Each structure stands twice: as C-alpha cells, then as structure tokens.
C-alpha angles and dihedrals in degrees: 000000000000124000119290120267138202116282091244091054091048092050091050091049093049092046090050092049090050092052096045104032107017097102093044090052090046091051091053091049090051088056093047100045099027096222131095098210095043091048092050092049092046093049093051091049091048093054090047090051090050092059091058102033099045092050090056103033102024132250114304120240090244107035094178092053090048091052093049092047092047092045091052091050090049089052091052090048091050092050091050090055091049095050090081090060103031120033091191092073092058091085091052090051092050092050093049094046092046091058096040098097096051090044092055090050092055103035095091088058092062107121138175091279092056093049092045092050090052092049091050090052090052093049092053091046094051091046097044111147090229088072122080114261095245090047091052091053094047094045093047093050091047102042104026101031097031098230118155120242088250092055092049092047091050092050093051096037096240135112125282087234092059092050092046090052092051091052094046091049092048092051091047091053091049089052100040097043091039095234101193122245094226144110106257120253119261091262094051097039100089094055094042093045090054088059092050094048092047091056093048092048092047090053091048093049092051088053097042096044113009115219092222144351140068099306132062094211136031107199094190091064099042091047091049091051092050091048090052091046091052092050092048092047090051094049103035116041103210128142094227091051088053090046093053092047090050091049092051093046093050092049091045091053088069098044098103091050094050097077134034128227090278092054094252121145122258116202118237092249091054099044123120099244092197085074092059112109105245095193091058091046091051093047093046094045091050090053091050092050091049092050093049091046088056091054098224103115125181136177095272091049091052091050089048090052089053090052090048090056089054091046095055094051108102091202134014089253090057093060112126097227092172090062091046092052090049090051091049088051088055092045092050090055092047095043113018108201138139092240092055088047089052092052090048090052090053090050091050090051089055092048101039105019136274096282092063092051093043092058091053094047093048088051090052092048092049089059089061096230096112100030092110095042110100095204092060091058091043091053091049090049091052093052091048089049091052089050091052094246094137101169094049090045091052091052091050092048089052090052091050090048093056090056102040116102102178113089098219089051090049091051090050092051091047090054091050090048090052090050090055092055095048 
C-alpha cells in the first residue's frame, strides 16, 4: 500500500478510475462471477469500499487488481446471503469460493492484456448475432458504455421500460442459450466482428445524425461509439476496425459545422470549414492511409476514404468528385444497396451535373426500394431545384417532408419548399 491521502484526492482518484477503467473491471468481474447483474453490483460495492479503505490504508500498488479482488469478494458475500432464499445459487458460491485462493495468488499479475481480453469477450457477447439488433444496441450501451436505461431511452426516443425489457431479454437469451463469454475463433471472427462493428456504427449514426426527434446530433452517443471504436482498435488489430474508427473520426470532425446556433442543419457545401477539427481529420486520414497500405480494404474503409476526400478539400469547389464517384463504384460492388446507389447518384450529379444524377435517382425510386426514404426524395428535389424545375422540386420536397422525422431536417425541407414558392 502507498501512503494515505486526503479524502478529496482519494475521491478524485476513484472517480477517475471509474471513468477510465470501470467497464474493463466490470468485464473481468463478469468473467469471474458469470452473471451481469451480480458483476455490476459487486463493482459498485468495490468502488464504494475503495473510498473508505484507501483513505485509511492508502492506495494499493495495483488499484485495478484491488478493485477486482474486492468486487469478487463482494460477489461471494452476496451469493452467501442469497443461499438462504435460493438454493440454486449454492453451487455458484461453492465454485467461486473453491477458486478464491488461486485467484488471490494471481490477481496482482493482472495486466492491461488481461483486462483488454475480458473487455473484448464482453463486447462479442453483447453483440452476438443471435440477439436482436435493438437488443444488441441497448445491451452494448448499457454494459460496455455504462449508460443508464434512462439515458439510452432518451437517446432513442423510447421509454425506459422498453429499453429495460430489451436488456433483460438479451441477458436471458445469453443465459438460456449459453452464449459463450469468449472471443470467437479465427474462423468465426469475421462474421462476429461484422456484428460488433454494425452495432458501433449504428450507435454512432444515431448520435451523428439522429433518426428522429428535436435535435440533429446527440454528442453523448457519437462520443461513446468513438470511445468504443478506439478501445476495439487498440485491442483487436483489424483493418475494418481501423476503417470504422477512421470513418467516425472524419465524420465527427465536421460535427460543430453541421448545425447553426439555432440547431438548424447546414449542408456540407455551405459549412464553415474553419470549424472542422483538424486533429480528428489528421488522425482519421492517417488510419485510412494505413489500411490502404495494408491492402485489405472493407466497406468501412471505403466509406472512410470518401470522407477523407471531402476532408482534404479546402472549399466545396475543390472537392474531387471524380475520386468520390470512383470510391462509390467500389463500395457499390462491395456492398450492393439502394442507399449506396443513391449516394453514388448524388456524387455523379456533382461531377457531371444534376440531370445525370436525377436520371439515376428516378430509376431507383421507380424500383420502389427508396420510396419511403425521405433523403431519396430530398436528393431528387435538390436536383430538380438546380435544374430550375421549381414545381416538380416543390412536390418532391413535400414528399420528403411527409417522411422526415427529425425536426432540424423538417425545418430545412420547409425552408426549401418556401423558396420554391417565392
């Protein structure tokens, strides 16, 4: 133990450890006690115990190991209390107590690699493809990012009860179907990693451009996704993890320029580029270059490369639309989808003129795939506006407005519609 410290210093230290290491410690406790709720309860009790014990006895040489050891002891103590009411937990108590001595001998040897491995196991468990998509998102935000059910519900504009039910159901499925708390084997890793990355990107997108509600951005969600992406990139060296992190960083670099003081949207071409965060652009661009140098290119890496082209343009007029179209051609081959095709059509309209893009969008809309997607109608309206077809543009803006659910997007479409009538 180190020398004792003032209570204020101890509280600051414990708070800092909770912010930086809380979810890693939680992940290790999940592995040790085999139960989400018990691990969460034990971790909270361990941090509370640290406030009192470290003030009296000093800060231990390995605070994380002390917290894990204390948390594990608290879990055993909790199970002992529950044995009187539930005989089924007696076996769990016996197993934990039987391994206690060997655990105590090894706990001081716990290093970054051990904690990172445990966190990685927890990530893959929460994002298991056997779980429903909305359950994966809720469980990841709760158990990996540490958000409360109320915070998650607020972010996704639903009730805390709905989120709580999703989390409870996901945990029950993990328990009942015996989803393993492991890092997948090399053969299973690509499929499982896709599920993890999809969850992280979904969380980021909801933060960067909310699907509905009064605000265009939700910084708490986008920052959580980036934090999770950084941790995953640090632990698991994979080009698509780096590609996703790069994509999020490059998008995030433009966040402050996307809305004005009133919360209204500002189009990319009209943004004040001096507000773009150069450090995020440099970090994201370096990741893109490293991925492309390695030669293993995935869909997130291609999207990140598109964002990097936008980021290096000093003005909207400097944008290399030819490069962007070529990257969308590549993305469409790697990930055929109507949304990618729509984005490619917009890029072609910027390279070759609005009529070229309009033909492609009308072809997409005629297929019916994007008829309920407000951005497809908004893109068509913009091209009609640029061609001077005001009445047709107004009709397309009205169609987009009926489908838009985010208030800043609705206000933007209303302004455009008013412009067409003036």
